[in-house]
Each structure stands twice: as C-alpha cells, then as structure tokens.
C-alpha positions as CSV (number, residue, x, y, z in Angstrom):
1,M,-25.7,-47.6,58.5
2,Y,-26.0,-45.0,55.8
3,C,-24.2,-42.5,54.8
4,V,-25.5,-39.3,54.4
5,C,-24.8,-35.7,54.3
6,K,-25.3,-33.2,57.0
7,S,-27.9,-30.2,56.1
8,D,-25.9,-27.8,57.9
9,A,-23.3,-28.3,55.6
10,N,-21.2,-26.8,53.2
11,P,-22.7,-27.1,49.6
12,V,-19.2,-25.7,48.0
13,A,-17.9,-28.8,50.3
14,M,-21.2,-31.1,49.5
15,Q,-20.4,-30.9,45.7
16,K,-16.7,-32.1,45.8
17,A,-17.8,-34.9,47.9
18,I,-20.6,-35.7,44.9
19,D,-17.5,-35.3,42.4
20,Y,-15.3,-37.6,44.4
21,A,-17.7,-39.8,45.1
22,C,-18.7,-40.4,41.6
23,G,-15.4,-40.2,39.8
24,K,-14.8,-43.1,42.6
25,G,-16.9,-45.5,41.0
26,A,-20.8,-44.1,43.3
27,D,-23.8,-45.0,41.3
28,C,-24.1,-41.5,40.8
29,T,-27.0,-42.9,37.2
30,Q,-29.7,-42.5,40.1
31,I,-29.0,-38.0,40.6
32,T,-28.7,-37.4,36.9
33,S,-31.9,-35.8,35.9
34,S,-33.6,-38.8,34.3
35,G,-32.5,-40.5,37.5
36,P,-35.6,-42.1,40.3
37,C,-33.3,-39.9,42.9
38,F,-32.8,-36.9,41.1
39,Q,-35.7,-35.0,43.1
40,P,-35.5,-33.4,45.4
41,S,-33.0,-31.5,43.3
42,S,-30.9,-30.4,46.4
43,V,-27.6,-30.6,46.8
44,V,-27.9,-32.2,50.3
45,A,-30.3,-35.2,48.5
46,H,-27.1,-35.8,45.8
47,C,-24.5,-36.0,47.9
48,S,-26.6,-38.4,50.4
49,Y,-26.9,-40.9,47.7
50,A,-23.6,-40.7,45.8
51,C,-21.8,-40.5,49.4
52,N,-24.0,-43.7,50.5
53,S,-23.5,-45.3,47.3
54,Y,-19.9,-45.2,47.6
55,Y,-19.3,-46.1,50.9
56,Q,-22.1,-49.2,50.7
57,K,-19.1,-49.8,48.2
58,N,-16.1,-49.9,49.6
59,A,-16.9,-49.6,53.4
60,G,-15.3,-53.6,53.1
61,M,-12.8,-51.2,51.8
62,G,-11.9,-49.9,54.6
63,A,-13.8,-46.7,53.4
64,T,-15.1,-43.8,55.4
65,C,-18.3,-41.6,55.9
66,D,-16.7,-38.6,56.4
67,F,-15.9,-36.7,53.0
68,M,-13.9,-34.0,54.8
69,G,-16.4,-33.3,57.3
70,V,-20.1,-33.1,55.0
71,A,-21.3,-36.4,55.9
72,T,-22.5,-38.9,58.6
73,L,-23.6,-42.2,59.6
74,T,-27.5,-42.8,60.4
75,G,-29.7,-45.1,60.7
76,A,-32.3,-43.7,60.0
77,D,-33.2,-45.5,55.6
78,P,-33.1,-41.9,53.7
79,S,-35.1,-43.9,50.5
80,A,-38.6,-41.9,49.5
81,G,-40.8,-43.1,46.9
82,S,-38.8,-44.6,43.8
83,C,-35.6,-43.6,45.0
84,K,-34.2,-46.6,47.1
85,Y,-30.4,-46.1,49.2
86,P,-28.3,-49.2,49.2
87,A,-27.7,-50.6,52.5
88,S,-24.8,-53.2,51.1
89,A,-22.9,-53.2,48.7
90,R,-24.4,-54.4,45.1
C-alpha cells in the first residue's frame, strides 16, 4: 500500500503534512529541485512523496496514513518515470 495525498485536499494542510513528514525523517531529498520526484512540481505530488516516505518508514511503529485528513492509502503505485515511490521501509 502507498500513502498519497488527496488531490482535493487543502494546499496549506498539504504543505503542513510535507513539513511534518520531512521533519520526522521522510526522504525529502527526492522532491528537492534536483531530485527525481521534483516534477511534477505541485504540492499534491510533493505531499504524496513525503507522506509515503514517512509512512513506509514508520508504519511498523504504528504510523497511520492520514496527516490531518489530507492523505489516504492506495494500492496503485504512484511512481512515474525516474520517480520511484518506496513500497516498504528502507
């Protein structure tokens, strides 16, 4: 399962989710301007990558995929091109 942000979620709430996930150990180097997941450069895409990275690293310790209601679990792999979403902790 992958943790992705809802496309209709509030952009401010999504940015808060990005800040939280990145501050708590998510691999956010992938969504920097030189990272493979920077494009598409949208808050929902960056939110999805950051939240999924955090979720995969912390689900074993009880983390959920909610992020104040902006994220949800999906079975569909959101990876595209050179941007690969982790499907498990690594």
